[in-house]
N, C-alpha and C positions, 0 to 999 in steps of 0.2 A: 505494500500500501504505499504509494508516496503520500506523505504528510502535506508535506509544500502546495503541490496543488490542490489537493484537497481544502487546507486552508483558503487558498488565494478562490478556491471556486465557492465555498461560504461567504466569504469576502463581500465577493461578487454579488452573488444569490439576495446576501443582506442588503446590500448600499442600493440595489436594480429596486429592492420593495419599499426604498423611502420615497420614491417620484411619487407614484401611487398615493401611499397613504399620505405624504405631506401636502398632496394636491384634493386629494377630496375632504382632507378635515379641513383649508382656507374656502374652495368652495360651496363645504357645508354651512360654513361659518358667514358668507354674502349671501347665500340665501336665507339665512337666519337675520340678518339684517334688515332683507328686504322687505320679512313676513312680521319683524318685531315695531317697525319703523309707523312712526306715527301723521297718518298723512293731514290729520286738523291739526297739527301744532302751527302756532305763530310763526313765523317764516320775518327775519327781519331784510335779508340781504340774501339773493341767490345769483348766478350766472352760470348757465347753462353755457358747457362747452363737449366738443365733440369726445373729450380726455373724461369720459366717464366707466361706469362697469362694461356697457355695452361694448366699448372699444377697448377694452383690458382683457375680457374674454373673446375677441377678436383674434388678439395677440399672440393669447395662452394658446388659442386656434391652430396659429399658423406656426407657433414652433414644435407643437404637438408634430404637426405635418414634418417639417423639417427635420424632427429625431427620430418619425417613424419609418419614414422613407429613408434616413439614411443621405438625406441630401444635405452636404457640408460634413460629411461625417471623415472624422480625421483619427483612426484609433492609435491607440498608443502601442508602441510595442514594446517589450519586456513584463513581465506579471507583474514588479516592484514598482514600476512606475504608471501602471495602469492602476493598478489600485490605490495607487499613493494617490492622482487623482482621482478616483471614483469615490474615495475616502473623504476630499477634502469637498467634493461635490455633495457629498450627501450630508456632510456636516451646514454646509452652505443652508441648504436645504429647511433641514430640520432647527436651524437658526432660523430663517426668516419663516419658516412658520408659526414657532413659538411665540415669534416679536407680530406675527399678523393678529395671531387670537388674541394676544395680551394687549392689542393695541384697539382692536376691537371692545373687546372687555372694557377699558380703561376711556374710551369715546362714549360709550353707554349710548343716550339718548341723543350725543349730538352729532349724529355718523350720520350720512345723507348720500346717495348719492353723485348730485350734482356739487359744487360747492355752494355753501349754504351757512347763513348765521341764522342761526332760532333768536328768537326774542328773548328767551330762556336762556342761551349760549351762554357755555362754563369753559374757560382757556384747561386745558389740559396739559401740565409740561412735568408731571410725578412720570413712575414707571418707565417703561419702555420709551415715553416720553421726553426722556431726558438723555435717550442714546439717540435720537433724531428727532426731530420736529416734526415730519412726517412718517412715522415709523411703518404703519400698512405700504407704502410708496416703495418706501426702501426694501422691505423684508420679501416683497413682490420684486426686487430687483435680487436682490442677494439669491429668490430663486430660482429666477428664469436663468442663472449667471451657474449655480447649482449645477442646472440640469442640462449646460449645457458642459461643464467638465465631468456629471458623473456619466455621457452618455458621445464624450469627447464628440462635439458637433461646434464646428466654426462656425459655422453661420449663422448658428440659433445665437452663440456671442455677440458674433456683428450683429445681430437682429436685434439683439436686447440693446448692443451699442447704441447704433444709429437710429435705432426705432422708441426703442420701450424709456430709457432712462432720458430724453431730450419729453416727452410726452409726460414723463412722470415730473418732469421741472417744473413745465409748464402749468399745470394742474396745481403744484404745491404755489408755486407764483401768484397763478390766480387765487388762492387763500389767501395768502401769506400779506394779499393787498387788501383783502377781507378783514384779516385777524387787527394788523396794524390798525385799522382804521377802528376800530369795535374797540380792541384791549390797549389801554396805554403804556403797561407793562410789557409788550411784545417785543419792544426792539431790544429789550434787556432778554430777552429768552434767547432772540435770535443769534446776538453777540454769544450766551453760553453754549449752545446746544448747534450743530450742525444739521444742514435740511433735509438731506437725504443720507448723507453718511456720516459718522461719529467724528468729532473732531481729533484730533490726534494731539493737539496743542490748544493748552488753556489762551483765551487772549489776555492780555496785559491790561490789569485796572489803570487806567489814567487821572488822578485824584488833580481835581482844580481848588 
């Protein structure tokens, strides 16, 4: 019995189960958001855009097609290197899934499909919102990059970089403008926490 080969096969199978499991959990959470959203809630400001849940699901379908049809696949030679990349991809998908679910829980009734401010809107800055100002968008980016690594698909990684990241930046920027107009302390939050990715350094405080 070749133990290294068996170990590689077990790791390979385990990491491959991560993608359907994490994706199912996030999709279930999205559908739950729609199910519990209060349609009669007073809206203070709403700015519809093409970057909404439907667009994100369409991008997911495109990435799924790229991966399932192996368009842009770039298999890595050597078991150790391949397993390392797969484990990294699986870790990104798991981290993204956890952050996404925690972010939805923290948002609660503040969640909306379109960029929306409710009359009783609250500013959430704790939990995963202390890692990134838009952890739901961040987590999806991590998951798409994770899937590209997990399945060694260059096309999926490029699509995420060229299409999805700019789309999330646009949507986040739209919400940032609304939140800045509504909450006077949002500027301080922006200085402390990165928009889509965690800050690698703490901004210097300037005393006046």
